[in-house]
DONU-133769 format. One record per residue (C-alpha): x negated, y negated, z negated; residue in three letters. Coordinates in nm, 3 decimals. Each point is the difference from the previous one (the first is absolute). Example, Ala and Ser with C-alpha at 12.3 -4.5 7.8 and 13.67 -1.06 7.14 Angstrom:
REM residues 2
+---------+---------+---------+---------+
!       X !       Y !       Z ! residuo !
+---------+---------+---------+---------+
!  -1.230 !   0.450 !  -0.780 !     ALA !
!  -0.137 !  -0.344 !   0.066 !     SER !
+---------+---------+---------+---------+
REM end
This chain:
REM residues 199
+---------+---------+---------+---------+
!       X !       Y !       Z ! residuo !
+---------+---------+---------+---------+
!  -0.547 !   0.749 !   1.518 !     MET !
!   0.097 !   0.363 !  -0.015 !     THR !
!   0.331 !   0.144 !   0.115 !     ALA !
!   0.079 !   0.063 !  -0.365 !     GLU !
!  -0.027 !  -0.370 !  -0.078 !     THR !
!   0.216 !  -0.104 !   0.295 !     THR !
!   0.282 !   0.229 !  -0.112 !     THR !
!  -0.037 !  -0.070 !  -0.370 !     LEU !
!   0.324 !  -0.023 !  -0.200 !     ASP !
!  -0.052 !  -0.262 !  -0.270 !     LEU !
!   0.318 !   0.105 !  -0.179 !     GLY !
!  -0.162 !   0.245 !  -0.243 !     PRO !
!  -0.255 !  -0.260 !  -0.113 !     GLN !
!   0.255 !  -0.281 !  -0.030 !     THR !
!   0.210 !   0.230 !  -0.220 !     ARG !
!  -0.303 !   0.063 !  -0.220 !     VAL !
!  -0.043 !  -0.375 !  -0.039 !     LEU !
!   0.368 !  -0.051 !  -0.078 !     THR !
!  -0.021 !   0.259 !  -0.278 !     ARG !
!  -0.310 !  -0.169 !  -0.140 !     LEU !
!   0.173 !  -0.338 !   0.005 !     ALA !
!   0.299 !   0.148 !  -0.180 !     ASP !
!  -0.238 !   0.110 !  -0.274 !     GLY !
!  -0.141 !  -0.348 !  -0.063 !     VAL !
!   0.116 !  -0.149 !  -0.330 !     ARG !
!   0.089 !  -0.367 !  -0.003 !     GLU !
!  -0.243 !  -0.062 !  -0.287 !     ASP !
!  -0.285 !   0.127 !   0.220 !     ARG !
!   0.044 !  -0.250 !   0.283 !     LEU !
!  -0.281 !  -0.222 !  -0.132 !     ALA !
!  -0.248 !   0.288 !  -0.039 !     ASP !
!  -0.317 !   0.002 !   0.214 !     PRO !
!  -0.045 !   0.225 !   0.303 !     THR !
!  -0.305 !   0.130 !   0.191 !     PRO !
!   0.063 !  -0.286 !   0.247 !     CYS !
!  -0.214 !  -0.290 !  -0.127 !     PRO !
!   0.212 !  -0.294 !  -0.109 !     GLY !
!   0.333 !   0.179 !   0.048 !     LEU !
!   0.226 !   0.098 !  -0.288 !     ALA !
!   0.258 !   0.275 !   0.044 !     VAL !
!   0.267 !  -0.255 !   0.096 !     ARG !
!  -0.228 !  -0.145 !   0.269 !     ASN !
!  -0.079 !   0.346 !   0.137 !     LEU !
!   0.371 !   0.078 !   0.020 !     LEU !
!   0.058 !  -0.331 !   0.176 !     GLY !
!  -0.280 !   0.082 !   0.243 !     HIS !
!   0.153 !   0.340 !   0.073 !     LEU !
!   0.337 !  -0.160 !   0.073 !     THR !
!  -0.157 !  -0.257 !   0.231 !     GLY !
!  -0.212 !   0.250 !   0.189 !     LEU !
!   0.298 !   0.234 !   0.041 !     ALA !
!   0.195 !  -0.282 !   0.165 !     VAL !
!  -0.297 !  -0.111 !   0.211 !     ALA !
!  -0.081 !   0.347 !   0.129 !     PHE !
!   0.369 !   0.078 !   0.055 !     ARG !
!   0.012 !  -0.300 !   0.231 !     ASP !
!  -0.334 !   0.096 !   0.156 !     ALA !
!   0.147 !   0.340 !   0.087 !     ALA !
!   0.303 !  -0.165 !   0.155 !     ARG !
!  -0.225 !  -0.249 !   0.187 !     LYS !
!   0.210 !  -0.269 !  -0.170 !     ASP !
!  -0.284 !  -0.247 !  -0.027 !     LEU !
!   0.033 !  -0.320 !  -0.199 !     GLY !
!  -0.063 !  -0.138 !  -0.351 !     PRO !
!   0.001 !   0.342 !  -0.166 !     THR !
!  -0.269 !   0.136 !   0.232 !     THR !
!  -0.199 !  -0.322 !   0.044 !     ASP !
!  -0.075 !  -0.076 !  -0.366 !     THR !
!  -0.326 !   0.116 !  -0.152 !     SER !
!   0.042 !   0.200 !  -0.324 !     PRO !
!  -0.255 !  -0.236 !  -0.157 !     GLU !
!   0.222 !  -0.302 !   0.065 !     ALA !
!   0.159 !   0.019 !  -0.345 !     SER !
!   0.020 !   0.218 !  -0.310 !     VAL !
!   0.315 !   0.213 !   0.036 !     PRO !
!   0.248 !   0.045 !  -0.281 !     ASP !
!   0.331 !   0.173 !  -0.068 !     VAL !
!   0.343 !  -0.126 !  -0.100 !     GLY !
!   0.278 !   0.150 !  -0.213 !     PRO !
!   0.116 !   0.248 !   0.267 !     GLY !
!  -0.344 !   0.120 !   0.098 !     TRP !
!   0.069 !   0.373 !  -0.033 !     ARG !
!   0.289 !  -0.005 !   0.245 !     GLU !
!  -0.184 !  -0.240 !   0.232 !     GLU !
!  -0.312 !   0.216 !   0.011 !     LEU !
!   0.193 !   0.324 !   0.049 !     ALA !
!   0.200 !  -0.152 !   0.287 !     ALA !
!  -0.311 !  -0.143 !   0.168 !     ALA !
!  -0.185 !   0.333 !  -0.027 !     LEU !
!   0.296 !   0.188 !   0.145 !     GLY !
!   0.023 !  -0.239 !   0.293 !     GLU !
!  -0.376 !   0.026 !   0.053 !     LEU !
!   0.011 !   0.378 !   0.024 !     ALA !
!   0.296 !  -0.011 !   0.238 !     GLU !
!  -0.166 !  -0.257 !   0.227 !     ALA !
!  -0.312 !   0.215 !   0.039 !     TRP !
!   0.208 !   0.305 !   0.099 !     ARG !
!   0.052 !  -0.169 !   0.337 !     ASP !
!  -0.271 !   0.130 !   0.236 !     PRO !
!  -0.014 !  -0.347 !   0.159 !     GLU !
!  -0.138 !  -0.137 !  -0.328 !     ALA !
!  -0.323 !   0.190 !   0.065 !     TRP !
!  -0.052 !  -0.137 !   0.352 !     THR !
!  -0.105 !  -0.333 !   0.145 !     GLY !
!  -0.121 !  -0.295 !  -0.204 !     MET !
!   0.147 !  -0.151 !  -0.314 !     THR !
!  -0.103 !  -0.233 !  -0.281 !     ARG !
!  -0.030 !   0.021 !  -0.378 !     ALA !
!  -0.162 !  -0.239 !  -0.245 !     GLY !
!  -0.059 !  -0.239 !   0.289 !     GLY !
!  -0.219 !   0.256 !   0.180 !     ILE !
!   0.084 !   0.148 !   0.340 !     ASP !
!  -0.060 !   0.374 !   0.017 !     LEU !
!   0.120 !   0.313 !   0.183 !     PRO !
!   0.315 !   0.160 !  -0.138 !     GLY !
!  -0.177 !   0.323 !  -0.089 !     GLU !
!  -0.262 !  -0.192 !  -0.198 !     VAL !
!   0.271 !  -0.196 !  -0.181 !     ALA !
!   0.162 !   0.331 !  -0.094 !     GLY !
!  -0.325 !   0.129 !  -0.144 !     ALA !
!  -0.053 !  -0.326 !  -0.189 !     VAL !
!   0.341 !   0.015 !  -0.163 !     VAL !
!  -0.053 !   0.365 !  -0.093 !     ALA !
!  -0.322 !  -0.104 !  -0.170 !     ASP !
!   0.171 !  -0.290 !  -0.180 !     GLU !
!   0.274 !   0.229 !  -0.129 !     LEU !
!  -0.243 !   0.269 !  -0.119 !     VAL !
!  -0.259 !  -0.225 !  -0.166 !     ILE !
!   0.249 !  -0.239 !  -0.158 !     HIS !
!   0.193 !   0.302 !  -0.122 !     GLY !
!  -0.314 !   0.105 !  -0.183 !     TRP !
!  -0.041 !  -0.355 !  -0.131 !     ASP !
!   0.354 !  -0.002 !  -0.135 !     LEU !
!  -0.023 !   0.346 !  -0.153 !     ALA !
!  -0.328 !  -0.078 !  -0.175 !     ARG !
!   0.123 !  -0.336 !  -0.125 !     ALA !
!   0.319 !   0.146 !  -0.145 !     THR !
!  -0.131 !   0.332 !  -0.129 !     GLY !
!   0.193 !   0.221 !   0.243 !     GLN !
!  -0.096 !   0.320 !   0.179 !     GLU !
!  -0.068 !  -0.045 !   0.370 !     TYR !
!   0.014 !   0.248 !   0.285 !     ALA !
!   0.011 !  -0.182 !   0.335 !     PRO !
!   0.145 !   0.155 !   0.311 !     ASP !
!  -0.272 !   0.218 !   0.152 !     ALA !
!   0.042 !  -0.125 !   0.359 !     ALA !
!  -0.004 !  -0.365 !  -0.106 !     ALA !
!  -0.309 !   0.065 !  -0.213 !     LEU !
!  -0.185 !   0.156 !   0.295 !     ARG !
!   0.092 !  -0.298 !   0.218 !     ALA !
!  -0.114 !  -0.244 !  -0.269 !     ALA !
!  -0.330 !   0.181 !  -0.049 !     HIS !
!  -0.062 !   0.006 !   0.375 !     GLY !
!   0.055 !  -0.375 !   0.028 !     LEU !
!  -0.217 !  -0.077 !  -0.303 !     LEU !
!  -0.280 !   0.230 !   0.117 !     ALA !
!  -0.002 !  -0.172 !   0.340 !     ALA !
!  -0.002 !  -0.343 !  -0.166 !     ALA !
!  -0.294 !   0.104 !  -0.218 !     ALA !
!  -0.206 !   0.062 !   0.314 !     GLU !
!   0.059 !  -0.347 !   0.140 !     GLU !
!  -0.260 !  -0.270 !  -0.035 !     SER !
!   0.050 !  -0.289 !  -0.242 !     GLU !
!   0.247 !   0.212 !  -0.192 !     ARG !
!  -0.024 !  -0.214 !  -0.312 !     ASP !
!   0.162 !  -0.283 !   0.194 !     GLN !
!   0.288 !   0.220 !   0.115 !     GLY !
!   0.334 !   0.090 !  -0.154 !     MET !
!  -0.150 !   0.244 !  -0.251 !     PHE !
!  -0.250 !  -0.050 !  -0.280 !     GLY !
!  -0.345 !   0.159 !  -0.016 !     PRO !
!   0.016 !   0.380 !  -0.009 !     VAL !
!  -0.013 !   0.162 !  -0.343 !     VAL !
!  -0.212 !   0.315 !   0.020 !     ALA !
!   0.201 !   0.318 !  -0.057 !     VAL !
!  -0.134 !   0.358 !   0.018 !     PRO !
!   0.056 !   0.162 !   0.339 !     GLU !
!   0.178 !   0.292 !  -0.165 !     ASP !
!   0.241 !  -0.226 !  -0.190 !     ALA !
!   0.373 !   0.029 !   0.078 !     PRO !
!   0.108 !  -0.183 !   0.316 !     LEU !
!   0.196 !  -0.260 !  -0.197 !     LEU !
!  -0.305 !  -0.092 !  -0.207 !     GLU !
!  -0.212 !  -0.031 !   0.313 !     ARG !
!   0.261 !  -0.225 !   0.160 !     ALA !
!   0.020 !  -0.212 !  -0.314 !     VAL !
!  -0.380 !  -0.039 !   0.000 !     GLY !
!  -0.001 !  -0.095 !   0.367 !     LEU !
!   0.259 !  -0.268 !  -0.076 !     SER !
!  -0.243 !  -0.166 !  -0.241 !     GLY !
!   0.162 !   0.127 !  -0.319 !     ARG !
!  -0.143 !   0.206 !  -0.284 !     ASP !
!   0.192 !   0.330 !  -0.021 !     PRO !
!  -0.071 !  -0.001 !  -0.376 !     ASP !
!   0.182 !  -0.331 !  -0.055 !     TRP !
!   0.232 !   0.016 !  -0.301 !     THR !
!   0.231 !  -0.242 !  -0.175 !     ARG !
!  -0.161 !  -0.207 !  -0.277 !     THR !
!   0.327 !  -0.100 !  -0.165 !     VAL !
+---------+---------+---------+---------+
REM end
């Protein structure tokens, strides 16, 4: 990991996500997203769960929130989901402002990994799922530049690993080398940057 990643402030990207969530209409919660099998409400539930899990990973507060695989169940949201998500994202950003979060070992999704890797993973989750949410709900999206660079770096490294199709990301979608960085990151995550709503 680069020094930039290990000093990354996730606050700007979590604020982007909070604004996107605020723009989601209740009648759009059942709409599809670029995440196969996940409606908008499931994506929002996933974001809330991962914010809590990676908050606890940063704190090295290991337990049920950090041990559970994200594939264990389909997430959903309840009546107070906006406030719940905003609070979880704020706590996530604050937890990763502690330099100790980026050191030593931690766990997320039931996987043990170095703190600095966990920080890069959560940056990637916030950036790519922000794109998912924006596309699914017809909103403009401009991720935090530092978080986007961290996400792209993680995804590019993952793309070079063997047996990538069995990893945490889908098969790479080819994107022109001169495409904007966000589109290249989206392609590396296994998504089609041209995905649009069909409803």
